[in-house]
N, C-alpha and C positions, 0 to 999 in steps of 0.2 A: 550818915551812910553816903557813899560816893555815888555820883550820877551814873557811873559805869555799871553799878550793881542794879540800876533800874532799867538797863537796856531791855527793850522789848515790852516794858510795862508802863513807861512814862506816859504814853499817850492815853491809855486807859485811866491812869491816876488823874491827869489833868482833866479829862472828860468828866470824871467822878466829881471833881471840885466845882464844876459848873452845873451839876445836876439840880441843885436847889435854887438856881437862878443866876443871873448875870453877875460877873465880877470883873473888875479891871485887872490888868495883867499882874501887878504887884500883889493884889489881893489873892489871885490864884496861887501865887508862890506862897504867900503866908498861910492860906488855908491848907495847902499840902503840908507845910511844916507843922501847923497846929494840930491837924487831925492825925498826923503820924507821931505825935509826942515828941516832935523835934528831930526825929530820925531822918526825915526827907527835907532837909534844909538846903535846897539847891540853889546854885547861883542863877542870877538872872540871865546869864549867857547860855544856860541850858533851858530855862523856862521859856523865854521869849521866842527863840527859834522854833521850839515845839509847838507853841501856840500858833505861830505863823504858818507852820506845816499843816496843822489841823484846820486852820482857816482855808488854806489853799485846797484842801481835800473836802471842803464844804461840811465838815463835821462840827464846826463852830462858826459863828459869824461875829464880826466886830463892828462896833460903831464908836465914832469919836465923840467926846464930850469935853467940856471945860469945867473943872472942879477947883475952886480956889485959885483961879488964874492959871492952872496947869491943864494942858491937854492930856486926856487919858483915853486909852482904847479899852472898851468894855466888851467882854466876850460872853456869848451865850450859846448853848447847845442848839443845834439844828436837829430836825427829825432824824436825819441820817446819823447825827452825833449820838443821839439817844439810842438808836439801834446799835450802833457800833459799840457803845458802853455795855449794852446787854451782851453782846458777843465777847467783849473783853472779860466780863465777869464770868461767863461760862468757861471760856479758855483758862482763866485763872483757877477756877474751882477744879477743873480737870487736871491742870498741872500741879496744884497744891495736894490733890488727893494722890497723885502718882508719886510725888516726892515723899509724902507722908508714908505711903505704903513701902517705898524703897528703903527709907530710913528706919522703919519699925525695927525695934530691938529683936534679935533672933530671926530675922527674915532672910538674912544672907545665907547662901548655901556654904557648906563646909568646903574647904579646899584641899582636904587631904584624903 
């Protein structure tokens, strides 16, 4: 699935990947791919800028560490991020319910 299809939902998805605990940036990308059954296999050029945006918004916080001689930035949810994730889930449920209702077979009015 293309990154454009996730517009408006990417932040919530990234926050959800961090709900169970801190992950480094690439692990966030891989968790999103794995939990979506490979459907959300986004390029790093999409994921990292979104993580930076979430960090600037104080929804996640990042710390540097060295693992195997490589520097990695590990991200975790903040309290504000946890609250934002709850809001994203509520918004998604409302949106999904509305789309489901609109696409329900036989729910469209006749045009003649």
